[in-house]
C-alpha positions in Angstrom: 44.7 33.8 44.1 47.4 36.3 43.3 50.6 37.2 45.1 49.4 40.7 45.8 46.3 39.4 47.6 48.1 37.1 50.0 47.9 38.0 53.7 48.2 36.1 57.0 45.1 34.5 58.6 43.2 36.6 61.1 44.8 36.6 64.5 48.0 35.1 63.2 50.0 38.3 63.5 49.7 40.4 66.7 50.8 44.0 67.0 53.9 44.7 69.1 53.2 45.9 72.6 54.3 49.6 72.8 55.4 50.3 76.3 55.9 53.8 77.8 53.4 55.5 75.6 51.2 57.1 78.2 48.5 56.2 80.7 46.0 55.2 78.2 48.2 52.3 76.8 48.1 50.5 80.2 51.9 50.3 80.1 52.9 53.9 80.7 55.4 55.3 83.2 57.1 52.2 84.7 56.3 50.1 81.6 55.1 47.1 83.5 58.4 46.7 85.4 57.2 47.9 88.8 59.2 50.3 91.0 62.9 50.1 91.5 64.9 46.9 92.0 67.1 45.0 89.6 64.2 44.0 87.3 63.3 47.6 86.8 66.7 48.5 85.5 67.8 48.1 81.9 70.2 45.3 81.2 70.1 44.0 84.8 67.1 41.8 84.7 68.8 38.5 84.8 70.2 36.7 87.9 72.2 33.5 87.6 70.5 30.2 88.2 70.6 29.2 91.9 71.1 32.7 93.2 69.1 33.2 96.5 69.6 36.9 97.1 72.8 36.6 99.0 71.7 33.7 101.2 74.0 30.7 101.1 72.7 28.8 98.1 71.4 25.3 98.4 74.2 23.7 96.4 76.7 25.1 98.9 74.6 24.2 102.0 74.5 20.5 101.1 77.0 18.3 102.8 80.0 17.2 100.8 79.8 13.4 100.1 82.2 10.9 98.7 85.8 10.8 97.6 87.4 11.0 94.2 90.7 9.2 93.9 93.4 10.8 91.9 94.9 7.3 91.2 91.8 6.4 89.3 93.0 8.5 86.3 96.5 7.0 86.4 95.2 3.4 86.4 94.1 1.6 83.3 92.0 -1.6 83.3 92.7 -4.5 81.0 90.2 -7.4 80.7 91.4 -10.9 81.1 90.3 -12.1 77.7 92.3 -9.3 76.0 95.5 -11.0 77.1 94.8 -14.0 74.9 95.6 -12.0 71.8 99.1 -11.1 73.0 102.1 -13.1 71.7 104.6 -12.1 74.4 105.3 -14.6 77.2 106.2 -12.0 79.8 103.7 -9.2 80.0 104.3 -5.8 81.7 103.0 -2.3 81.3 105.2 -1.5 78.3 104.0 -4.6 76.4 100.4 -3.6 77.1 101.1 -0.1 75.9 102.7 -1.3 72.6 99.6 -3.6 72.0 97.3 -0.6 72.4 95.5 -2.0 75.4 96.7 0.8 77.8 96.9 4.6 77.1 100.3 6.2 77.2 99.5 8.3 80.3 98.6 5.3 82.5 101.1 4.7 85.3 99.5 1.5 86.6 97.6 -1.4 85.1 95.0 -3.6 86.7 93.9 -6.9 85.2 90.1 -7.5 85.7 88.5 -10.9 85.4 86.2 -11.0 82.4 86.2 -13.9 80.1 88.6 -16.9 80.2 92.3 -17.3 79.6 94.0 -20.5 78.3 97.6 -19.3 77.5 100.4 -19.3 80.1 101.6 -15.8 81.0 104.4 -14.4 83.2 102.9 -11.1 84.5 105.2 -8.5 86.0 104.5 -5.2 87.7 100.7 -5.1 87.3 97.8 -5.3 89.7 95.0 -7.9 89.7 91.6 -8.6 91.0 91.5 -11.8 93.1 89.4 -13.6 90.4 91.8 -12.6 87.7 94.8 -13.8 89.7 93.1 -17.2 90.3 92.2 -17.6 86.6 95.8 -16.8 85.5 97.3 -19.3 88.0 94.8 -21.9 87.0 95.9 -21.6 83.4 99.5 -22.2 84.5 100.7 -18.5 84.5 102.9 -16.9 87.0 102.7 -13.5 88.7 105.6 -11.4 90.1 105.0 -8.0 91.7 
């Protein structure tokens, strides 16, 4: 075998289809695009996904469902067991921010019951789930709103 004798296998390379080269080619005149319409024009063959020819599209015909609360993005969740690592006796949103448990843009904090708590805490200005409130009070902590 020599480099000058190498060639692709039979049928591996097809000739390019030459459109618009007369009747005998099978793709003369309209070149396989049909007559008129957007697909017959150059550069206009694509329509966006979901377009239904001007009819109201399905995604807009479907009923609107649900509600997205804007407060959700302002509220941060802190898990109950994460409070164990804090040294402060009185905990509020600024203490939680300094500890890195709450992002700076959060305006509210909600304590969620996950895990156990053994330390006493005085919590101020934060929200709770009922289970978290019961667990904090059972450990001897106090809550002020």
